[in-house]
N, C-alpha and C positions, 0 to 999 in steps of 0.2 A: 504494500500500500504506500503510495507516494505521500510525502509530507504535504499536509493541507496548507493551502495559501492563506485561508482565513481560520483564525483560532477562536474567535469570539463572535457569537450572534447576539446582538442587543435588540430586544424586542419590546416595542411599545405594546401596551395591553388593549385599551379601548379603541376599537376601530382597526386593530391590527391582529394581535394574537387572538382576541375574543371576537366572535361573530356578533351580530346585532342582538342576539339573545344573551349576551355576556357569557358565552360558553366557549371552551376550547373544544373544537371538534375532535373526534377520535382519530381522524386522519392526521390532523396537525399534531396531536399529542404523540402519535406513533412516530412521525418523522423527527420530532424533537428528540425522542428517545434514541432513534437511530443516529442522529448527529452526536448526541452525548457519548454514545458507545464508540463512535469513531474518533473521539477525543476533542470535540468542539465544546467550548464553554458556552453555556446559554444563560444570558443575563436578562432579567426583566428590567426594563427601563421605562418608568411610568410616572405620570403625574399624580397617581394615587399615593396615599399614605401607606405605610407598610402594613397596617392592620387591614387595609382593603386589598392589598396585593398578595399577602401571605397565603391565603387559601389556594391560590392558583400555583404558587411556587411549590406548595405541598403536593397539590394534585400532580404536578409534573415531576415531583421528586428532585427538585433543584437544590443543590447544596452550594451553588456558586454565588458570587456576589450579586447584589441587586442595587439598582438606582431607583430611589423613590422620591416622590414630591418634586418631580422635574429636576432632580439633582441636589435638592437641599439635604438629602440624606444619601449616604452610600453605605451599604452593608457588606461586610467581608463574607458573610454567609447569613442565612436566616437567623435572626435574633442576635447577631453579633455586629454591633454598630462600629463602623470605621470612622465616619466623619459626619458632622451635622452643621448646617449653616442656618442660623436663626434670623428672623426679621425683627426689627425694632418695634416694640409694642406701640410706640407713638404713631408709627406708620400704619399699623393695623387699625388703630382708632380713627385716623384720618380717612383711611379707605372705607371704613364702615360708614363714616359720616357722608362720604361721597355716594355710597350706595343708597343711603336714605334720601339724600338730596335729589337723586335722579329716579327714586322709586324703583331701583333695580334689584333683582334677586342677587344675593351675594352669599359667599361661604368662605370659610377659612379653616385650615388645618393647624391645630396645635399639635405638639408632640403626642399628646394623649388621645385627642378626639377631633371629630369634625363638627364644626359649628356652622349655622346658617342664619339667614335673616329671621326665621321663625323661632330659632333656638339659639339665641346669642348668649353672651356671658357678661356679667358686670365686672369680671376680674381680668380685664385685658392685660394689665401690667403684671399680674401674678402668674401668667402662663408663658410658655415657650412656643413661639409661632414659627411656622415653616412656610406657609403659602396663603395667599388671598386670591379669591376669584370673584368675578362678576359674570352674570348671565342675563342677557337681554336680546330679544328678537328684533328690537328697534335699532336699526343701523345708526340713526342720528344720535340716539342716547349713548350707544356704545362708543361712537366717535367722540362725543363730549367727555365721557369718562376717560377715554384714552388721553385726550388733551390735558385733563387735570393731572393724570398720573405722570405724564411726561414732565410737567412743571415741578412735580415733587422731586424728581431725579433719584438716582441711586437704586433704580429698579430694573429688573429683567422682565419684559412683558412678552407673553406668547399667548397661544390659545390651545385648547384641546378639542374645540369644535368652532365652526364659523360664528357662533352666536355668543361665545364667551371670551373673557380676558383672564389670563392667569398671571399672577405676579409673584416673582421670586426676588431674593436679593440680587443686586447687580452682579453680573459675571457668573451667576449660578444657572446652569442649564443641564440638560441631559448630556451635552458634550463634555462639560466639566466633570460630570459624574462618571461617564464612561472612561474618561481619561484617568480618573482615580482607580477604576476597576482594572484598567490596563497595567497600571503600576503594581497593583496587588498581584496580578497574574504574571507579571514580567513579560508582557507582550507590547507591541506597537499599535498605535491607532490605525496604521495601514493594514493591520491583520484583522480588523473588525468589520463585520457586516452589521449595519444598523437599519432597522425597518420601522416605518411609521406612517402616519396619515395626517398629522396636524402641525401647526406652527411650532408647538413645543418639541417637535422632532427635527425641525429644520437644521438647527446648529449641529446636531450629532450626525445627521445625514450628510452634511457638507464636510464634516471633520474626519470621517473614517475612510477606510480603503474602498468599501462598496456601500453606497447609500441607496437604499431601496424605498420607493414609495408604493403604498398599496394602491390598487385600482380605484378605491374609494377615497383616496387622499385629496386634500385641498390642492387647488391648482398650483399655488406657489411651491408646495412641497414636491409635486410632480416635476416642476421645472428645475428644481435644484438636484433632484435625484439622478443617480447614474442609470437607474433601472426602474421600470414600473411593472409590477406583477398583478396577478388577479386580486380581487377584492377580499375583504375579511370574511365575507360569506361564501367565498369560493376557494378557501384554503390557499390564499396567496403565500403564506409562510411555507407551505409544502413545496411550492415552486422555487422559493429562495433556496431552501435546503437541498432539494433534489437536483436542481438545474445549475446552481451557482456555487454551492459550498462543497457538495460531495461529487459533483460531476467529474467523470474521468477516474473515479475511485475504482 
């Protein structure tokens, strides 16, 4: 068996690894196991917090590093934290006020739990914050919120769907997270395949050896990718593994 060109497969979850029913299909799970047996590291790289990602890591039997909350956390292995980047609680308070001002749905991940507009906390300063998000179908409102966020500065803004905005500390992204994973595994970014569908995948898709957009990806992601595969409902991940990672094996 020849030495594999790509050593790490970094997978976004929603809209990529998971189909629209939020499930990993049997076929996708099977090919991930085949890749692992051939020596490929498989890393979840998600905007979700670890407590929302872990059940899928367990389902796949992954013992490898994980990137969660768009890179705000990197895990050496499940339950073994490597690095964590927190947001200033004052920024969280300001963003909550912006959400109220524009009557937008919002949510935020603390280290411990997920809060949202209907279930908020009085103890902003007492918690450790990882990410804030807004969700609105109204393009003009989303644009206004983006303008206010840009004026705050010091923020990394992406999305995980066309109708939301996700905010991390400046410089923190799935790309910074996957770079940490590469250090842990002793491999280069050029030996990574990253797959995703949204703007929070853009930085990592541009930074790795092979950047892959799902068939259902946002247009900007497709334009940046080296390769476009089938959608998340058509086992696009299987295509990545079979045709591009293990091809010629």
